[in-house]
Backbone bond lengths (Angstrom), bond angles and torsions (degrees), N, CA, C in turn:
res aa  C-N    CA-C-N  psi(-1)  N-CA   C-N-CA  omega(-1)  CA-C   N-CA-C  phi
1 M - - - 1.447 - - 1.535 110.78 -
2 K 1.327 115.89 -44.21 1.458 119.63 -179.19 1.525 110.89 -67.52
3 K 1.347 116.43 -36.02 1.463 119.56 178.44 1.520 110.84 -65.45
4 S 1.325 117.18 -38.20 1.462 120.77 179.66 1.524 111.29 -64.94
5 I 1.308 116.03 -43.19 1.463 120.00 179.14 1.519 110.49 -66.30
6 L 1.328 117.06 -41.64 1.455 120.85 178.59 1.531 110.44 -63.97
7 M 1.331 116.80 -44.51 1.465 120.90 -179.88 1.527 110.77 -63.25
8 L 1.322 117.35 -43.09 1.459 121.75 178.26 1.525 110.82 -62.94
9 S 1.316 117.17 -39.31 1.465 121.24 178.25 1.523 111.56 -65.44
10 V 1.323 116.84 -42.66 1.463 120.79 179.53 1.526 110.46 -65.41
11 I 1.319 117.61 -44.18 1.465 121.40 179.01 1.520 110.49 -62.80
12 T 1.328 116.92 -43.35 1.463 120.49 178.29 1.521 111.15 -62.74
13 L 1.313 116.86 -41.39 1.462 120.81 178.53 1.528 111.00 -63.33
14 L 1.322 117.27 -44.31 1.461 120.40 179.11 1.530 111.72 -65.56
15 M 1.306 116.99 -39.51 1.455 120.12 -178.35 1.521 112.50 -73.42
16 S 1.306 117.20 -21.51 1.459 118.67 178.04 1.517 111.14 -70.16
17 C 1.316 116.65 -13.95 1.465 121.22 177.66 1.523 111.88 -89.36
18 A 1.317 117.95 8.48 1.466 121.57 -177.66 1.516 110.08 -61.45
19 Q 1.295 115.46 132.08 1.459 121.48 -178.89 1.513 108.91 -104.92
20 S 1.304 116.06 130.09 1.454 118.92 175.61 1.519 108.66 -95.63
21 V 1.313 115.81 134.69 1.456 122.27 -179.53 1.513 107.55 -107.13
22 P 1.320 118.48 130.69 1.465 119.92 178.69 1.527 111.52 -57.58
23 I 1.311 117.30 146.29 1.461 122.89 -175.88 1.528 113.03 -57.90
24 P 1.337 120.78 -46.18 1.467 118.66 -175.97 1.523 114.69 -80.64
25 D 1.323 118.11 21.83 1.459 121.37 -178.80 1.532 109.30 -74.11
26 V 1.315 117.32 106.42 1.450 121.57 -178.02 1.525 112.29 -105.66
27 G 1.318 118.13 1.03 1.451 121.12 -176.93 1.513 114.04 -81.43
28 I 1.331 118.60 -18.99 1.460 122.20 -175.74 1.526 109.19 -113.92
29 Q 1.323 115.85 132.22 1.469 120.48 172.21 1.522 106.18 -106.56
30 Y 1.327 116.64 115.00 1.459 121.64 -175.38 1.522 110.50 -73.59
31 N 1.342 116.55 135.36 1.461 122.66 -178.48 1.525 110.13 -114.49
32 F 1.319 117.08 -162.17 1.467 122.92 -175.79 1.525 112.20 -57.67
33 L 1.327 117.45 -47.82 1.466 120.26 -176.94 1.524 112.32 -65.59
34 Y 1.332 116.84 -37.63 1.460 119.29 173.78 1.527 110.02 -63.77
35 G 1.322 117.56 -36.81 1.458 120.81 177.78 1.515 111.98 -62.55
36 V 1.337 116.81 -42.94 1.464 120.67 177.34 1.525 109.72 -61.70
37 W 1.323 115.90 -46.17 1.466 119.82 -178.39 1.528 110.81 -64.84
38 H 1.326 118.20 -45.32 1.459 120.63 179.66 1.526 111.35 -64.28
39 G 1.329 117.41 -35.51 1.462 119.95 175.79 1.514 111.80 -67.04
40 F 1.322 116.52 -38.20 1.461 121.28 -179.08 1.525 111.49 -67.19
41 I 1.327 117.55 -38.65 1.467 120.25 -178.29 1.524 112.59 -95.59
42 S 1.324 118.54 8.95 1.467 121.23 -175.23 1.534 114.24 -59.67
43 P 1.337 121.50 -38.19 1.475 118.12 178.15 1.531 112.61 -62.41
44 I 1.323 116.50 -41.92 1.459 119.70 179.40 1.531 109.90 -70.01
45 S 1.332 116.98 -40.83 1.467 120.31 177.50 1.521 111.16 -60.89
46 F 1.331 116.12 -37.50 1.463 119.66 178.02 1.522 111.04 -63.00
47 L 1.322 116.65 -46.17 1.467 119.55 179.81 1.527 111.20 -62.27
48 I 1.316 117.16 -41.76 1.464 120.38 178.95 1.526 110.48 -66.71
49 S 1.342 117.11 -37.19 1.468 120.46 -178.33 1.530 112.54 -66.31
50 L 1.321 117.50 -20.97 1.459 120.04 176.45 1.518 111.81 -66.25
51 F 1.340 116.47 -28.78 1.459 121.41 -176.51 1.526 113.59 -108.83
52 D 1.322 117.79 -17.20 1.460 121.71 -177.36 1.531 108.84 -133.18
53 S 1.310 116.60 111.89 1.460 120.13 -174.41 1.530 113.26 -73.06
54 S 1.315 118.75 -7.93 1.472 120.13 179.56 1.527 112.45 -86.56
55 V 1.332 117.88 -3.88 1.465 122.09 179.88 1.519 109.36 -101.30
56 Q 1.329 116.19 131.33 1.465 121.80 178.38 1.521 109.71 -115.46
57 I 1.315 116.37 153.00 1.459 121.28 175.07 1.518 109.95 -81.77
58 Y 1.297 116.70 -38.48 1.464 124.04 -170.93 1.523 108.78 -115.44
59 G 1.338 117.30 131.29 1.459 121.45 -179.99 1.522 111.24 -70.76
60 S 1.316 117.15 115.60 1.463 120.19 -176.58 1.528 112.84 -74.35
61 N 1.310 117.58 -24.79 1.469 121.35 -179.90 1.534 108.66 -99.92
62 N 1.330 116.95 64.89 1.461 120.68 -174.20 1.523 111.66 -104.87
63 S 1.334 115.05 170.92 1.462 120.75 -176.23 1.529 113.24 -90.19
64 G 1.306 118.54 2.44 1.464 120.65 175.02 1.513 113.75 107.37
65 S 1.319 116.21 -129.22 1.467 122.56 -171.12 1.519 113.48 -61.66
66 L 1.326 117.63 -39.87 1.467 118.94 -179.59 1.524 111.41 -66.90
67 Y 1.328 117.77 -38.22 1.463 120.30 175.79 1.521 109.89 -62.86
68 N 1.317 116.94 -44.00 1.466 121.17 179.35 1.528 111.35 -60.44
69 L 1.343 116.53 -43.75 1.460 120.54 178.07 1.525 110.70 -61.70
70 G 1.310 116.95 -44.68 1.455 121.19 178.29 1.514 111.90 -62.18
71 F 1.336 117.24 -40.91 1.464 121.24 179.06 1.528 110.93 -62.17
72 V 1.322 116.14 -44.73 1.470 120.24 -179.96 1.530 110.68 -65.57
73 L 1.324 117.25 -43.11 1.464 120.07 178.42 1.522 111.49 -64.50
74 G 1.319 117.64 -41.77 1.457 121.29 179.38 1.512 112.61 -64.70
75 S 1.317 117.14 -45.26 1.459 119.63 -179.77 1.527 111.19 -72.66
76 G 1.323 117.85 -34.56 1.467 120.48 177.90 1.512 112.61 -67.50
77 T 1.320 116.74 -37.49 1.457 120.87 178.25 1.515 110.31 -65.43
78 L 1.309 116.91 -43.85 1.453 120.65 -179.03 1.516 111.59 -67.43
79 L 1.300 117.73 -38.90 1.459 121.52 -175.79 1.521 113.48 -82.94
80 G 1.321 117.87 8.49 1.448 120.78 172.14 1.503 115.88 96.41
81 G 1.308 118.95 20.43 1.460 121.37 179.82 1.510 112.42 -61.22
82 S 1.316 117.71 -41.44 1.462 120.24 -178.85 1.512 112.47 -88.03
83 V 1.317 118.52 -23.33 1.460 121.97 -179.09 1.514 110.52 -69.08
84 S 1.321 118.13 -38.48 1.457 120.54 -178.23 1.523 111.60 -66.25
85 V 1.314 117.80 -32.91 1.466 120.68 177.75 1.519 110.57 -69.35
86 V 1.315 117.60 -42.84 1.461 121.53 179.63 1.524 111.03 -66.42
87 S 1.323 118.61 -39.71 1.455 120.90 -177.78 1.525 111.75 -69.67
88 K 1.339 119.08 -26.02 1.454 121.02 179.33 1.530 111.76 -75.36
89 R 1.325 117.28 -22.52 1.460 120.14 179.95 1.509 112.40 -74.10
90 K 1.288 118.21 -25.56 1.478 121.39 -175.75 1.480 112.56 -75.80
């Protein structure tokens, strides 16, 4: 129980640092690491995007396949992709 509360607190703290990038930002080309980060903060970005149309979940100015891979890995890690494998071993 204490681990769950601690983990939830850490995730909430990390997600509160989510940075929203304006839509017409053409100066940055998002790469693999941005994809991981955007995937990790995607649930919070989604909630914010419901109320603010300038926030996107997915970086539109991305570098292609590596960004996509990073996004999938980031969102899968957050949503418990690796936790379910570890819990089945016990």
